[in-house]
C-alpha positions as CSV (number, residue, x, y, z in Angstrom):
1,X,10.8,-15.3,36.2
2,X,9.6,-13.2,33.2
3,X,7.3,-14.2,30.5
4,X,8.4,-16.3,27.4
5,X,6.4,-14.9,24.5
6,X,5.9,-16.5,21.1
7,X,4.8,-14.2,18.2
8,X,3.4,-15.6,15.0
9,X,3.7,-13.9,11.6
10,X,7.2,-12.5,12.4
11,X,8.1,-12.4,8.5
12,X,5.7,-9.6,8.1
13,X,6.9,-6.1,8.9
14,X,4.3,-5.5,11.6
15,X,5.0,-8.9,13.4
16,X,8.8,-8.3,13.3
17,X,8.5,-4.9,14.7
18,X,6.1,-5.9,17.4
19,X,8.5,-8.8,18.4
20,X,11.4,-6.4,18.9
21,X,9.1,-4.1,20.8
22,X,8.1,-6.9,23.1
23,X,11.7,-8.0,23.6
24,X,12.4,-4.5,25.1
25,X,10.0,-5.1,27.9
26,X,11.9,-5.9,31.1
27,X,9.0,-8.3,32.3
28,X,9.6,-10.5,29.3
29,X,12.5,-12.8,29.4
30,X,12.5,-14.2,25.9
31,X,10.6,-13.5,22.6
32,X,10.5,-16.2,20.0
33,X,9.2,-15.3,16.5
34,X,7.9,-18.1,14.2
35,X,7.1,-18.0,10.5
36,X,7.7,-20.1,7.3
37,X,10.3,-17.7,6.0
38,X,12.9,-15.5,7.9
39,X,12.0,-11.9,8.6
40,X,13.6,-9.2,6.6
41,X,15.4,-6.7,8.8
42,X,16.8,-6.7,12.3
43,X,15.0,-8.7,14.9
44,X,17.3,-7.6,17.7
45,X,17.1,-9.9,20.7
46,X,14.2,-11.9,19.2
47,X,14.9,-15.6,18.5
48,X,13.6,-16.8,15.1
49,X,12.3,-20.3,14.7
50,X,11.3,-21.5,11.2
51,X,7.9,-23.1,11.8
52,X,4.5,-23.3,10.0
53,X,1.6,-22.8,12.3
54,X,-0.5,-25.0,9.9
55,X,1.6,-27.9,10.9
56,X,1.1,-29.7,14.2
57,X,4.9,-29.4,14.8
58,X,4.2,-25.9,16.2
59,X,3.2,-27.7,19.4
60,X,6.7,-29.1,19.8
61,X,8.1,-25.6,19.3
62,X,5.8,-24.1,22.0
63,X,6.6,-27.0,24.4
64,X,10.4,-27.0,23.7
65,X,10.6,-23.2,24.4
66,X,8.3,-23.4,27.4
67,X,6.2,-20.6,26.1
68,X,3.7,-19.2,28.5
69,X,2.3,-16.3,26.2
70,X,1.3,-16.6,22.7
71,X,0.6,-13.5,20.5
72,X,-1.0,-14.5,17.4
73,X,-0.5,-11.9,14.5
74,X,-0.3,-14.3,11.6
75,X,-3.7,-13.3,10.1
76,X,-3.5,-11.7,6.7
77,X,-6.0,-9.2,5.1
78,X,-5.2,-9.8,1.4
79,X,-4.5,-12.8,-0.7
80,X,-1.7,-11.3,-2.7
81,X,1.3,-12.4,-0.7
82,X,-0.2,-15.6,0.4
83,X,-0.7,-17.0,-3.1
84,X,-4.5,-16.5,-3.6
85,X,-7.7,-16.6,-1.7
86,X,-7.5,-20.4,-0.9
87,X,-3.9,-20.1,0.5
88,X,-5.0,-17.0,2.4
89,X,-7.9,-18.9,4.0
90,X,-5.7,-21.9,4.8
91,X,-3.1,-19.7,6.6
92,X,-5.7,-17.6,8.4
93,X,-8.3,-20.3,9.5
94,X,-6.4,-23.6,9.3
95,X,-3.3,-21.9,10.7
96,X,-5.2,-20.5,13.7
97,X,-6.9,-23.9,14.4
98,X,-3.6,-25.7,14.5
99,X,-2.0,-23.0,16.7
100,X,-5.0,-23.2,19.1
101,X,-4.7,-27.1,19.2
102,X,-1.0,-26.7,20.1
103,X,-1.8,-24.2,22.8
104,X,-4.4,-26.5,24.1
105,X,-1.9,-29.5,24.4
106,X,0.9,-27.5,26.0
107,X,0.4,-26.9,29.6
108,X,2.9,-24.1,30.0
109,X,0.6,-21.8,27.9
110,X,-1.2,-19.5,30.2
111,X,-2.0,-16.5,28.0
112,X,-3.1,-16.1,24.5
113,X,-3.4,-12.6,22.7
114,X,-5.1,-12.5,19.3
115,X,-4.9,-9.5,17.1
116,X,-8.3,-9.3,15.5
117,X,-10.0,-6.5,13.7
118,X,-13.1,-4.3,13.7
119,X,-13.8,-5.7,10.3
120,X,-15.5,-8.6,12.2
121,X,-18.5,-6.2,12.7
122,X,-19.0,-5.8,9.0
123,X,-20.4,-2.5,7.5
124,X,-24.0,-1.9,6.5
125,X,-26.9,0.6,6.5
126,X,-28.3,-1.2,9.6
127,X,-25.2,-0.9,11.8
128,X,-25.5,0.9,15.2
129,X,-23.8,4.3,15.7
130,X,-21.1,2.5,17.7
131,X,-20.4,-1.2,18.0
132,X,-19.6,-2.5,21.5
133,X,-17.8,-5.8,22.2
134,X,-20.9,-7.8,22.9
135,X,-22.4,-7.0,19.5
136,X,-21.9,-8.9,16.2
137,X,-22.3,-8.2,12.5
138,X,-25.7,-7.6,11.2
139,X,-25.1,-10.4,8.8
140,X,-22.6,-13.1,8.9
141,X,-19.8,-12.6,6.4
142,X,-19.6,-15.3,3.7
143,X,-16.4,-14.5,2.0
144,X,-12.9,-13.0,2.3
145,X,-11.1,-11.6,5.2
146,X,-14.2,-10.8,7.2
147,X,-15.2,-14.4,6.9
148,X,-11.9,-15.6,8.1
149,X,-11.8,-13.2,11.1
150,X,-15.4,-14.2,12.1
151,X,-14.4,-17.9,12.0
152,X,-11.2,-17.3,13.8
153,X,-12.8,-15.5,16.7
154,X,-15.3,-18.4,17.0
155,X,-12.4,-20.9,17.3
156,X,-10.7,-18.7,19.9
157,X,-13.9,-18.6,22.0
158,X,-14.1,-22.5,21.7
159,X,-10.4,-22.7,22.8
160,X,-11.3,-20.4,25.9
161,X,-14.0,-22.9,26.8
162,X,-11.7,-25.9,26.5
163,X,-8.8,-24.2,28.4
164,X,-10.4,-22.0,31.0
165,X,-7.1,-21.8,32.9
166,X,-5.7,-19.8,29.9
167,X,-6.3,-16.0,29.8
168,X,-7.5,-15.1,26.4
169,X,-7.4,-11.5,25.1
170,X,-8.8,-10.6,21.7
171,X,-8.0,-7.1,20.4
172,X,-10.3,-5.9,17.7
173,X,-8.2,-3.2,16.2
174,X,-9.5,-0.4,14.0
175,X,-7.7,0.4,10.8
176,X,-3.9,0.7,11.5
177,X,-2.2,3.6,10.0
178,X,1.3,5.1,10.2
179,X,4.4,5.9,8.1
180,X,5.4,2.2,7.9
181,X,2.0,0.5,7.4
182,X,1.3,-1.2,4.2
183,X,-2.3,-2.3,4.0
184,X,-5.3,-2.2,1.6
185,X,-6.4,1.1,3.3
186,X,-3.1,2.8,3.3
187,X,-2.6,1.7,-0.3
188,X,-5.9,3.2,-1.2
189,X,-5.1,6.5,0.6
190,X,-1.6,6.7,-1.1
191,X,-3.3,6.8,-4.6
192,X,-3.1,10.1,-6.4
193,X,-6.9,10.1,-6.9
194,X,-9.1,8.5,-4.3
195,X,-12.4,6.9,-5.7
196,X,-15.3,7.2,-3.3
197,X,-18.9,5.8,-3.4
198,X,-21.2,8.5,-4.7
199,X,-23.6,9.8,-2.1
200,X,-21.8,8.4,0.9
201,X,-19.3,9.8,3.4
202,X,-18.4,7.1,5.8
203,X,-17.0,7.5,9.3
204,X,-13.5,6.2,10.1
205,X,-11.4,5.5,13.1
206,X,-7.6,4.9,13.0
207,X,-5.1,3.2,15.3
208,X,-1.6,4.4,15.0
209,X,1.1,1.8,14.5
210,X,2.9,2.6,17.7
211,X,-0.3,2.3,19.7
212,X,-0.9,-1.1,18.1
213,X,2.5,-2.3,19.3
214,X,1.9,-0.8,22.8
215,X,-1.6,-2.3,23.2
216,X,-0.3,-5.8,22.1
217,X,2.6,-5.5,24.6
218,X,0.1,-4.3,27.3
219,X,-2.2,-7.2,26.7
220,X,0.7,-9.7,26.8
221,X,2.0,-8.4,30.2
222,X,-1.4,-7.6,31.8
223,X,-3.5,-10.1,33.8
224,X,-6.7,-9.1,32.0
225,X,-8.6,-11.2,29.5
226,X,-11.6,-10.5,27.3
227,X,-12.5,-9.0,24.0
228,X,-11.7,-5.3,23.4
229,X,-12.2,-2.7,20.7
230,X,-9.0,-0.8,20.1
231,X,-9.0,2.6,18.3
232,X,-7.7,6.1,18.8
233,X,-10.0,8.8,20.2
234,X,-12.3,10.6,17.8
235,X,-13.7,9.8,14.3
236,X,-13.4,11.5,10.9
237,X,-15.3,11.4,7.7
238,X,-13.6,9.9,4.7
239,X,-14.0,13.2,2.9
240,X,-12.0,14.9,5.7
241,X,-9.3,12.3,5.5
242,X,-8.9,12.8,1.7
243,X,-8.9,16.5,2.1
244,X,-6.3,16.4,4.9
245,X,-4.0,14.3,2.6
246,X,-4.5,16.8,-0.2
247,X,-5.8,14.1,-2.5
248,X,-8.4,14.4,-5.2
249,X,-11.7,12.8,-4.3
250,X,-13.4,11.1,-7.2
251,X,-17.0,10.0,-6.4
252,X,-18.3,7.1,-8.4
253,X,-21.4,5.0,-8.4
254,X,-20.9,1.7,-6.5
255,X,-21.0,-0.4,-9.6
256,X,-18.2,1.8,-11.1
257,X,-16.2,1.4,-7.9
258,X,-16.4,-2.4,-8.4
259,X,-15.0,-2.1,-11.9
260,X,-12.3,0.3,-10.8
261,X,-11.3,-2.1,-8.0
262,X,-10.7,-4.8,-10.6
263,X,-8.5,-2.5,-12.6
264,X,-6.6,-1.4,-9.5
265,X,-6.1,-5.1,-8.5
266,X,-4.7,-5.9,-11.9
267,X,-2.3,-3.0,-11.7
268,X,-1.4,-4.0,-8.1
269,X,-2.1,-0.5,-6.9
270,X,-4.3,-1.7,-4.1
271,X,-6.6,-4.7,-3.3
272,X,-10.3,-3.7,-3.0
273,X,-12.2,-6.6,-1.2
274,X,-15.9,-6.7,-0.8
275,X,-15.6,-5.8,2.8
276,X,-13.5,-2.8,2.2
277,X,-16.0,-1.6,-0.5
278,X,-18.8,-1.9,2.2
279,X,-16.6,0.0,4.7
280,X,-15.9,2.9,2.2
281,X,-19.7,3.0,1.7
282,X,-21.1,2.8,5.2
283,X,-18.1,3.2,7.6
284,X,-17.9,1.9,11.1
285,X,-17.6,3.2,14.6
286,X,-16.6,1.2,17.7
287,X,-16.9,2.1,21.3
288,X,-13.7,1.9,23.3
289,X,-14.9,2.3,26.8
290,X,-13.8,-1.2,27.8
291,X,-10.4,-0.6,26.4
292,X,-9.8,2.2,29.0
293,X,-11.8,0.9,32.0
294,X,-11.3,-2.8,31.9
295,X,-8.0,-3.4,29.9
296,X,-6.5,-0.3,31.2
297,X,-5.0,1.0,27.9
298,X,-5.2,4.5,26.4
299,X,-3.8,5.2,23.0
300,X,-1.3,8.0,22.8
301,X,-2.5,9.0,19.3
302,X,-6.0,10.2,18.4
303,X,-7.6,9.3,15.0
304,X,-6.7,12.8,13.8
305,X,-3.2,12.7,15.0
306,X,-2.6,9.3,13.5
307,X,-3.8,10.6,10.2
308,X,-1.6,13.8,10.5
309,X,1.5,11.5,11.0
310,X,0.6,9.5,8.0
311,X,0.2,12.6,5.9
312,X,3.6,13.8,7.0
313,X,5.1,10.5,5.8
314,X,3.4,10.9,2.4
315,X,4.9,14.3,2.1
316,X,8.3,13.0,2.9
317,X,7.9,10.2,0.3
318,X,7.0,12.8,-2.3
319,X,10.2,14.8,-1.7
320,X,12.9,13.9,-4.2
321,X,15.8,14.2,-1.6
322,X,13.9,12.0,0.8
323,X,13.0,9.5,-1.7
324,X,16.5,9.2,-2.9
325,X,17.8,8.7,0.7
326,X,15.2,6.0,1.1
327,X,16.2,4.2,-2.1
328,X,19.9,4.4,-0.9
């Protein structure tokens, strides 16, 4: 029999698209998507179940559907859609705790895949050239998305100790980019002028959206557990990224960036968090050797190619005929 996969966070575009991607895998019998609201758009052969992972009832859903593989994607990076920072933390941390408690109770669960992020490493002047999976942040994050992810990974490790029979795969993904990705970083890069921190030119790595779906699918259908850095080959400087996109680079002192961030949040152009400002100052690099040699996954898109595809989508958005077709 094939796998029965449960995907959390299916109301978000990235969760919905991955669920459809997974449903096309011949080794997967069924895909069940759960969220508090129905997804917008076609979900194909995916079965939707209205459920809140913050509620213990999620255990009944997992047991009733005889789920053996759980892909946890319901971790959000910004408080906007969730109703504020407190609601964001409740969804991210409390939701994960309840989901893990449900997985611990249900004996059919044999594999857990968690979409994490390289944000867990933080960004500072003391960072190594490349983070490997056995490294941690130089200082423990105390607020925002970075703190949520740090706590979530801790709870996932605790779950792995309590259920050693469950294969746990944690994917620390670099910044995901692509034509359909809406995130703090892509919103930042979509701006007509791009504010940067004066005197700094951070290194960045990208993961193309199609490679994100591919690695999640690979992790869900491969008998390999562990924690893995996931990123496309190569690295770019932020100045190169901005130049490639044809944007105006506006260097500012760090204190001015903070004020600009508040104005941009008020205008809902982008959401600058403390961890994003640190990333845009110091950058981050991760080693992906284990991704290739242990997990057995190789991205199809390099960092530079992923950026080029994103740049093409921006050009298409700026073309009047294309924009009109999209609105229609």
